[in-house]
N, C-alpha and C positions, 0 to 999 in steps of 0.2 A: 664885793656881790656872794649870796647866798645861792648854793648850787640847786637845782630843781631837782629834784628824785625821781628818776626811769621811774612811768608809771610801769606795770608788769600787763603785757600783751594776755589777755585770754585764749585758751588755747580753741583750734579752727575746730567747728563742729559742723559735720552734714548736715546743709541741710535739704530735706526732700522735694526734688519736686514737683509742684504743685501739677497732680495728672491733667489729662485733658479729657473731654465728654469722650474721646474716640479708645485713648487709652482703657478707660472706668470700661468701657462696651466690650473691648476685646476681655478683658479678665472675664466679667462677666458668663460672655459666651464662649468661651474656654472653645474646644473642637469644630472646626469650620468642618458638620458631617454633610455640609450641599459639598464644595469641594471634594471632600475625600468621595461621594458616589459620584459625582461626576469625572476624577480622575481612574476610577476602577471602569466606570463605564467606558472613557475612550481606551483605558489597555483591553475591555474582551471586545471593543468594534477593530481593535489593531489587530488581533488577535484569528477573530473568525474572517477580517478580509485577507490575512495573510495566508490561514488554509484556504480561503475562493481563490486566491487568486495565486499564489506563489507555492507552497507546498504545504503538506500536513503527512502525519504517522497515521500509519495503517497496519491493522494486526492481525495474522492470517489465522482461520478459523474454522479452514475446512484441508482437506488434504490434495485436493483437488491438481492443484500447481507441484505437487514433489513430481520428482526430486528436489528440484531448485530450490520451492519453497513449502517448510515444513509449520503443520502450528504449532503454535508458539513464537514467527517468527516477527519484528515491529520492521517497520520499512518506512523510507520516505518516497513522497506520490510528491512528482512533479503536477504542477494543477496546469500552467500554459505552454505544455511543446505544442497541441494541438488548437490553442485559442481557448475560449470560453465562453459557454453553454450555460443551460437553467439545472445542466449537473455541478456547476463547480461552484456552487454555493454549500456553503455548510449547511448539511440535514437538509439539503435539498426540499428547501421552505418554494422555489419558483416552479410557476405550472411547467409544463414539457413543451417543450417545443425544440424545433429543429434549427432553429436561428443560432448561426455561432458568430461569435465577436475573433477576428484576426484566424481565421481557421485555418488549418494544418492537415494530411492527412499520414495516418503511422504509419510506418515501416514495419516491412514486414519481420516477424521475430519480436516486435518491442513487447513488453509486458503491462495492459493497462489494466485501468479500475473500469466499470463500465455498470448501470442499470440497470438493470432485467425490466420489462415494459408492463409489470405486472403488478411491479412489488418497490417498495421504495427502501432498497440495503442494495450494498453493494457488494458485487460480485471482483474476481479478479484472475483473467486471461490472459491469453496471448492471441496476438492477429497471425494468421496464417492464412488470409485471402484479401483480398484490398478491391476498390471499386472499379466493374468491370472485370472481375477474375471469374471464374468456369471453374467451380469447385467440389468434387465430389469426394466419399472416402467410401473403399472397396479393401477389406478383412481388415483395419487396423491404419489403412497408409492413405495420406492425403495424395488426389489425382489432383494436380493445377493445371487448369487449361492443357486440358489431355494430356499429361507429364506427372510419371509415377514421383512425391517429390522422396527424395533419400531416405531413407535408414539403412543404420549401421549397427548392427550389433556391437556392443560392449562388457565388457568384463561386471558384476553383475555388482550393483550398489550395495555393502552391508551397513547399515544402517543401526546405531542404535535404541534397543525399545526404552520406552520411559511412557509417562503419562501423558504426553501430547501426543505422543507415536506410538502408542501400545502392539502394531504390528495386528488388529484386529482379524479373526481365524475369517471371519465372515467376508471383509475386504482382502485380505490374502490368505488363502487358506495356502498351508504347506512350506509356508515363507519363509517362518518364524523360528528359530532354531538356537540352542545353546550355544556360543562359541567356544574355541577350545580354552580360551581366557576365564569363564565360566558367566561370561555375561550374554544375554538376550538381545542377541538380533534377527533383524529384518533383511533377509537377500531379496534384493529385486528388481526383476529383469531391466536391462538398461540399451535402450536405444538413441543414435544420435542424427536425431533429422535436422536437414539443411534445406533452407528455404533459396526462393531464386534468386537474392539480394547477397547470398552468402550467410545469410546468421543461422546459428547452428547453435541447437542447444539438446539440455536429455528430455526425455517423454519416457513411459512405464508405459508397456505395455503387456498385461501377464496372463489375458484368458481374452475366449470370444466372449461375445456379447454384443446388445444389438445396436447398440454404437457405432458398430465398427463399421458400420457400412452406413452411406446418407448417401442419396440420388444426385448427380450431376446440380445445382444450382449456379447461376448466377448472380455475383456480387449487384445490388444498384446503384448505382455512382447517390455519394454519400453516405455508405453504408459498412461495413466491415463486416468479414467471418474469422470466428474469435472459437476456442477451442483450450479446454485446459492441459497442459502436462503430464497430470493425469489418466491418462484418455482413457481406463473402464470405470474410473468416479470421479467424471466430471458432467455438472450439468451446464453444458454451453451451448454454440449457435444450433449444435447436433437434436439436442435436447427439444421436444416441446414445449411452450409454457407448464400445459398443463401440469406435467412433471419436471414442474420448478427450473427449466432449461428456456435460452435466452432465443428460441424460437425461429430458428436463422438468423440471415444474417443481422446486424443493430446497425441503427443510427450514430453516424457519427458524434452528434448529440447529445448520445447517452452515452458516451464517452468521457471520464473526467479526469482521466490525468497520465502517467507514465509512471511504473514503480523505476528507482533509480539504484535505489540499496539499503540492504540489512544493517537497523540500528547496532538492533541484540536479540538476540534468543533467550526464550525462557523454554526448560524441559518437563516441567507441570509438576515437580516437586516443591516450590516455592510455595511458602504460603503468607499469614497476612505481619511473620514477624520477619521483620528487615534481615535477620542477620541465615535468613535460607534464601535469600532473596542472588546472593554470590554462589551461592554452590549448583543450581538451577538455573546461571549462566549455559547456553553451551558458545565454549568462547570460538570455537573455530568457525562460528559464524558472522560475527561482527565485521560489520564494514564490507560486506560481500557485494559485488557488485551485479546488477541486476539485468544489465544491458547485452544482449548474445553480440557472441563474439561474430564476426563478422569476417568467415574466411575470404582471402584475397582471389581474385579471380576471373571471380563470378557476373555472370551476367544479373543488371536491375533486377529484370523481369521476366519471364519464360514468355 
């Protein structure tokens, strides 16, 4: 029998799969810009929603809450402690209203964000009187429901001078000097104020001025009386609206949240160069809690 020679098999050659109309269209289309835009829009809505209903950052631009808040502090403000109102929305695009959802009343001593009655901007102040209270200020001391709110002098605070806290002689005359180490400091007179619920915090009161006296007024229901901790440099409930103050007690619906803690603080020496940012940090201020300390054994209200 004659052997039949084996036939050499040809090497496997991959064959291209036939393209479907869908794959051809995908190659032609490239990036789906509509999907990308939709993703960005959803992310933006999530950020706005978080800022409006949960928490948002807040930058301190003025000296009105010294010594507890300094220019350059970056805070976290929670939006839900007192319920939600027109002021809760980011950028305050909703019309003003006294309606609140899940309303709650602030506590004495809370640091809150409030929008003044004639401008669309955020102020930060401290709650010193609640609905139904009678409040007056006499020679810089709060009189709450006929009783003086205790103020106890403490050791002066030596605050380092920096671009964000220059200790301007117009604001703090005679309080800036050079310390033994050669650095400029601002020596601030400090008093500790304690409200009826035991909330205690430091204030500055270093000169006599018009806002040191305020006639007794009753805080209406649904309102609160707010003051800055830097009593001589704060446009708050004591100051008329024409002077950029709050013009008396403010509606609770105009309060947009409660200050919780400082995330970081900059002294003003930073520039566009990221290498300067670390050197501008005030390292001792990061994570400082802003809720007031509560002394035990103090009555809830006078």
